[in-house]
LUMLOVO-879266 format. One record per residue (C-alpha): x, z, y. Coordinates in steps of 0.02 Angstrom, whole numbers, plus 50000, padded with zeros to 5 digits. Layout:
BEGIN
XZY;...
% end
This chain:
BEGIN
476984670647290;476104674147127;476234692247078;477514696546948;476974690946774;477094704446640;476904705346453;475654718446393;477064729746333;477244736546509;476584754246496;475164753846622;474374738946535;474934741246356;474394758646302;472554754746278;472874737246214;474194742246090;473184757246033;471654747145985;472594732545912;472244719046039;473304703446033;474704703846165;474264693646318;475044688946484;474274697746633;474514699846818;474824717346884;474804722947065;476484729447123;475804746747163;475214748446983;476914743346920;477704756847025;476474769846964;476734764146785;478604766646802;478294784146868;477204788146717;478594781746604;479784793446695;478594807846663;478584803246478;480484803846476;480444820746561;479244826846426;480424821046290;481784831546370;480644846746378;480494846246567;478634849846584;478814855346766;479674839146812;478384828846719;476984837946807;477754834646977;477934816246937;476144814946876;475494824347028;476314811147137;475534797047035;473794804647040;473924808347225;474224789847252;472854784647130;471734798547059;470964786346934;472594779746861;472164782746678;473924781946600;474384796846708;472784805846660;473214803546476;474984810146496;474354824946597;473084828246458;474514829246335;475384842146444;473784852346462;473614852146272;475414858246252;475024872346372;473434877046280;472344871446425;471184862246308;469644860446417;470664852646557;471494841146431;469774835646368;469234831846546;470734820446573;470454811846405;468634809046450;469104801446617;470414790146538;469154784446408;467884780646542;469134767746604;469364760446431;468314766146281;469574757746167;471024768646227;471404775146052;472814786846103;471674796746219;470304797346088;471514803645955;472124817246072;470334822246110;469984823445924;471494834545896;470994845846039;469224847545972;469964853545808;470914867045904;469294871745993;468354873045829;467244858345874;467454851145700;465944839645698;466494831445860;468274829645796;467734821445634;466554809845726;468014804545837;469164801145689;467814791545596;467444780845748;469274776645776;469504771245596;467904760945604;468514750445751;470024744745648;471464747645768;473154739645733;473994745445574;475234757845647;473864766245748;472674766045600;473994775145499;474084788945630;472194791045635;472084791245445;473424804645442;472464815045569;470844813745472;471744817645309;472564833145381;470924838845455;469954836545293;471334844645190;471644859945298;470094863745405;469624882145402;467794877445385;467554872545202;466064861545245;467264849345331;468574849045193;468624834145077;470184833844971;469834817544881;469534808145044;471064816445120;472134810144975;471444792644998;471754792645186;473504800045172;474024787545037;473424773145145;474394779945294;475964782345189;475824764545127;475704757445303;477234767645353;478174762345195;478344780445140;479614783745277;478674796545383;478914814445326;477394821445416;476244808845333;476964812345160;476764830945196;474954827445240;474734819245070;475484834944990;474214845745083;472814834245028;473314836144845;473394854944867;471604854644931;471074845844770;471954859144667;473334847444608;474794858444660;476054849344551;475774833544653;475784843944813;477494850944769;478164833644722;477624825644885;478214840244992;479924838344911;479854819644944;479454823045127;480954834645141;482064820845071;481594808145206;483144802245297;483324808845473;482034822645459;482154834845604;482594853045580;480894857945651;479924846845530;481014852345385;480654870645419;478784867445432;478704857345271;479744870345180;478414883145226;477094871645155;478114869044997;478214887844972;476304888744983;476094874844856;477314883244737;476224898744750;474714887444717;474004890344889;473244876645000;473624874845185;472384880945315;472574875745496;472764889845621;
% end
């Protein structure tokens, strides 16, 4: 019997394809990969609930069955990053990307981690590359937001570029129809970097007014707003 036919939205086959904007296709997947993919999805759900220990146990089981199963490597990299284990997270991202260079999600995570590690040139190179390959619009918006935040808030002034950050953040906001508070907040930070604090305040207030904003995001953006009102830019920690 022909193996079960799946649409690319199944997690084990979709993450890289969706991330780099490939057209959805019909593919065949071995049953053992389907089972492992479901386990990775379970780990993702555990993460959403804050159960890092449970997610780690699930991923350990997946990687014991298949040490090269890259969706599990990516999710484990996210956990390592949450725990501040950046070098181990980078290793997992590298391994996942060896399986698929177009796996945008892993590349974005690697870029973010390199910012935390102070490897600013590597981070910017990553963001520039991801934008250059023209991923699908929703993914492009996320990468533009990351590059905008980096260029608006980097502690190293040689990597800051307020005008480019404004351009990137506006493009990301447009793709997201001005409905994402973190992207609008990024635009506010970009304007602050250019010295336009009136616009920074206006967009921070707009971000706070987004429907459904979480308490955590609201508190963070309120801190940013207070900085802008004092005519201070944001600097990443």
